[in-house]
C-alpha positions in Angstrom: 7.9 18.6 24.9 8.5 17.5 21.3 12.3 17.1 20.8 12.4 14.1 18.5 10.8 14.4 15.1 10.7 12.1 12.2 9.7 13.3 8.7 8.8 11.0 5.9 7.2 11.1 2.4 8.0 10.3 -1.2 11.3 11.0 -2.7 11.1 14.6 -3.8 8.5 15.6 -1.3 10.9 17.8 0.6 11.6 15.9 3.7 15.3 16.6 3.8 14.8 20.3 3.0 12.1 20.7 5.7 14.2 18.8 8.2 17.2 21.1 7.6 15.0 24.1 8.2 13.4 22.6 11.3 16.9 21.8 12.6 18.0 25.4 12.0 14.8 27.0 13.4 14.5 24.8 16.6 18.1 23.9 17.3 17.7 20.2 16.5 20.3 17.9 15.1 19.4 16.8 11.5 19.9 13.2 10.6 18.9 11.6 7.3 18.1 7.9 6.8 20.0 7.9 3.5 23.2 8.3 5.4 22.4 5.1 7.3 20.8 3.1 4.5 23.4 3.6 1.8 27.1 2.9 2.0 29.4 5.8 1.1 30.6 4.7 -2.4 32.2 6.5 -5.3 28.9 6.2 -7.2 26.4 7.2 -4.5 23.1 5.4 -3.7 24.2 2.1 -5.2 25.1 -0.2 -2.3 22.9 -0.7 0.8 24.3 -1.2 4.3 23.3 -4.4 6.1 20.3 -3.8 8.3 22.1 -4.4 11.5 24.8 -1.9 10.6 22.2 0.8 9.7 20.4 0.2 13.0 23.6 0.4 15.0 24.8 3.6 13.4 21.4 5.3 13.6 20.9 4.2 17.3 24.3 5.8 18.2 23.4 9.1 16.6 19.8 9.2 17.9 20.8 8.4 21.4 23.8 10.9 21.3 21.5 13.9 20.7 18.6 14.9 23.0 16.9 16.9 20.2 16.8 15.8 16.6 14.9 15.7 13.4 15.2 12.5 11.3 14.3 12.8 7.6 13.6 9.9 5.2 11.8 6.6 5.3 12.9 3.8 7.6 9.7 1.7 7.4 10.6 -1.9 8.1 14.3 -1.7 8.8 14.0 1.1 11.4 10.8 0.2 13.2 12.7 -0.4 16.4 13.2 3.4 16.6 9.4 4.2 16.7 9.3 4.5 20.5 11.8 7.3 20.3 9.5 9.6 18.1 7.7 12.4 19.8 6.1 13.4 16.5 6.0 12.1 12.9 5.4 14.5 10.0 4.2 13.1 6.7 4.8 15.1 3.6 2.8 14.5 0.4 3.0 16.3 -3.0 1.3 15.6 -6.3 3.4 13.4 -8.5 4.0 15.9 -11.2 5.5 18.4 -8.8 7.6 15.7 -7.1 8.9 14.4 -10.4 9.8 17.9 -11.6 11.7 18.4 -8.4 13.5 15.1 -8.7 14.6 15.8 -12.3 15.9 19.2 -11.2 17.6 17.8 -8.1 19.4 15.0 -10.0 20.5 17.4 -12.8 21.8 19.8 -10.2 23.7 17.0 -8.4 25.1 15.2 -11.4 25.0 17.6 -14.3 25.8 16.0 -17.6 26.1 12.6 -16.0 22.3 12.2 -16.1 21.9 13.4 -19.7 21.6 10.8 -22.5 25.0 9.1 -22.9 26.0 10.3 -19.4 27.5 7.7 -17.0 24.5 7.9 -14.6 21.8 8.2 -17.2 20.6 4.6 -16.9 20.5 4.8 -13.1 18.8 8.2 -13.3 16.0 6.7 -15.5 15.6 3.7 -13.2 15.4 6.0 -10.1 12.7 8.3 -11.8 10.7 5.2 -12.8 10.8 3.9 -9.2 9.9 7.3 -7.8 7.0 7.7 -10.2 5.2 4.6 -8.6 5.0 6.1 -5.1 1.3 7.0 -5.2 0.0 3.9 -6.9 2.1 1.1 -5.7 1.3 -1.4 -2.9 3.1 -2.0 0.3 5.7 -4.1 -1.4 7.8 -1.0 -2.0 8.3 2.5 -0.6 4.9 3.9 -1.4 2.1 5.9 -0.1 0.3 2.7 0.7 3.3 1.5 2.8 3.6 4.8 4.5 -0.1 5.1 5.3 -0.1 1.6 6.8 3.0 2.4 8.8 1.6 5.7 10.1 -1.6 4.0 11.3 0.4 1.9 13.8 2.4 4.8 15.4 1.9 5.6 19.1 2.9 9.3 18.7 1.0 12.1 17.0 1.2 12.4 13.2 1.1 15.7 11.4 0.2 15.7 7.7 1.4 18.4 5.4 -0.2 17.6 2.0 -0.1 19.7 -1.1 2.3 22.3 -2.6 2.8 24.3 0.6 5.5 26.9 0.9 8.3 26.5 3.4 6.7 29.3 5.4 3.3 27.5 5.4 4.9 24.3 6.6 6.9 26.0 9.3 3.9 27.9 10.5 1.7 24.7 10.7 4.5 22.9 12.5 5.1 25.8 14.8 1.4 26.0 15.8 1.4 22.2 16.4 4.5 22.4 18.6 3.1 25.4 20.5 -0.2 23.6 21.1 1.7 20.5 22.4 4.1 22.0 24.8 
């Protein structure tokens, strides 16, 4: 039975959105790596937690729930959790779609703060620049190359959802996979 699912992909590929829907559909607890990686600060996503603290907090939550879906990347800092995964789902979208989603998401989150002269504008541009390198960068950063290398070493099944699929298409593919692997 598949009760512990990890979703990863580029920022803007839809891992958190799909994880929330899987949690709702299958009665799983949704956890997101951002909640462990980043300290809760007034300006979000600016200060990282120490690795040991991330691992401790995530371990507590993973072990507290028998059924969960974990969204986001934990390559490197969270490799100790690999034996817990029953299934890993890799999401990939073309860069132009991802970047459009990210611009819309950030504007929705921060409004005028990410417009020119806004207090988050510089951080917004830096984030978009970082995210735009996902498909072409090497393993030195969160990239497709890093994720592909990481996926090759997993002992559990990997399901790939690549392209601009609707939520219904993603859920149907995952549902067929889960039904086949009961």
